[in-house]
C-alpha positions in Angstrom: 33.2 25.4 -48.9 35.8 27.8 -50.0 33.8 30.9 -49.0 32.5 29.5 -45.7 35.8 28.5 -44.1 37.4 31.5 -42.5 40.6 32.5 -40.8 40.4 35.2 -38.2 43.4 37.3 -37.3 44.6 36.8 -33.8 42.5 33.6 -33.2 44.1 30.3 -33.7 42.6 27.7 -36.1 39.9 27.9 -38.6 36.2 28.7 -38.4 33.1 27.8 -40.3 30.6 30.4 -41.2 27.3 29.5 -39.6 25.0 32.6 -39.9 25.0 36.3 -40.3 23.8 38.5 -37.5 23.1 42.2 -37.6 26.6 43.5 -37.0 28.5 40.3 -37.0 29.1 36.8 -38.4 28.4 33.8 -36.3 31.2 31.3 -36.7 31.9 27.8 -35.4 35.4 26.7 -34.5 36.7 23.8 -36.5 38.1 22.0 -33.5 37.0 19.6 -30.8 34.9 22.2 -29.0 32.8 23.3 -32.1 32.2 26.5 -30.0 30.1 29.2 -31.8 31.0 32.9 -31.4 30.5 36.1 -33.1 33.0 37.6 -35.4 32.7 41.4 -35.8 33.7 43.7 -38.5 36.6 44.9 -36.6 38.1 41.4 -36.7 40.3 40.7 -39.7 38.3 37.9 -41.3 39.6 36.2 -44.4 37.9 33.4 -46.5 40.4 30.7 -47.5 39.4 31.3 -51.1 40.9 34.7 -50.9 44.4 33.6 -49.8 47.2 32.7 -52.2 50.8 31.6 -51.8 53.8 33.4 -53.3 55.6 31.6 -56.1 58.4 32.7 -58.5 55.8 33.5 -61.1 52.1 34.0 -60.3 50.5 33.6 -56.9 48.9 30.2 -56.4 45.4 30.1 -54.7 45.5 28.4 -51.3 42.9 25.8 -52.5 45.3 24.6 -55.2 48.1 24.3 -52.6 45.8 22.3 -50.2 44.8 20.1 -53.1 48.5 19.4 -53.9 49.0 18.6 -50.2 46.1 16.2 -50.3 47.5 14.5 -53.4 50.9 14.2 -51.7 49.5 12.8 -48.5 46.9 10.6 -50.1 44.1 12.4 -48.3 45.6 11.8 -44.9 47.0 14.2 -42.3 50.3 15.7 -43.0 53.3 13.4 -42.5 55.4 16.4 -41.1 54.9 17.5 -37.5 54.8 21.2 -38.0 55.4 21.8 -34.2 58.7 19.7 -34.1 60.1 20.1 -37.6 62.9 22.4 -38.3 62.6 25.3 -40.7 64.8 23.4 -43.3 62.6 20.3 -43.0 59.4 22.4 -43.4 60.9 24.1 -46.5 61.9 20.8 -47.9 58.5 19.3 -47.4 56.7 22.4 -48.8 59.1 22.1 -51.9 57.3 18.8 -52.6 53.9 20.5 -52.3 54.7 23.6 -54.3 58.1 23.4 -56.0 58.1 26.9 -57.4 57.3 28.6 -54.1 59.1 31.9 -53.5 61.8 31.0 -51.0 62.3 34.6 -49.9 58.7 35.7 -49.3 57.2 32.5 -47.9 58.2 32.4 -44.2 58.5 29.2 -42.2 55.6 30.4 -40.1 53.4 30.5 -43.2 54.3 26.9 -43.9 53.5 25.9 -40.4 50.1 27.6 -40.6 49.3 25.9 -43.9 50.1 22.5 -42.5 48.1 23.3 -39.4 45.1 24.4 -41.5 45.4 21.4 -43.8 45.3 19.0 -40.8 42.3 20.8 -39.3 40.4 20.6 -42.6 41.2 16.8 -43.0 40.2 16.1 -39.4 36.9 17.7 -40.0 36.2 15.8 -43.2 36.7 18.7 -45.5 38.9 17.5 -48.3 37.2 18.8 -51.5 39.5 21.7 -51.9 38.9 22.3 -55.7 35.2 22.4 -56.0 34.2 22.1 -59.6 31.7 24.6 -61.1 28.6 22.8 -61.8 26.5 24.0 -64.6 23.4 25.9 -63.5 20.1 25.8 -65.3 20.3 27.4 -68.7 24.0 26.5 -69.1 23.3 23.4 -71.2 26.0 23.2 -74.0 23.5 21.3 -76.3 21.2 24.4 -76.4 23.8 26.5 -78.3 22.7 27.7 -81.7 24.8 27.0 -84.6 
């Protein structure tokens, strides 16, 4: 899931990678329309797995932040209306999600986008933000030689 959910600069919302064409990717909007469209190499396309949030120490992967939001909200949509909430309310809410976030580098617009993306993912039944690595064939621990 992490590699197939994409954000495209200049286009609202999130997109799911459907297929690859010769010079583009075919993506499907994660909204009510589920419209498919090409995304070209000139578009700034970013996988959610490649995004991180600034903290006072190390950057935290977006998937960890989304998982923290899911735990805070019990797997439901966000309790904060990102469209109506003030900047202070958004920062207070985000402080519950990621207490050590860098208050200087994380902008209010970043928090709004994060909440919007979280809601889109939950509405589309995507809530397994921290996929566990499953052992592949040949990775059996019992086969170790001592």
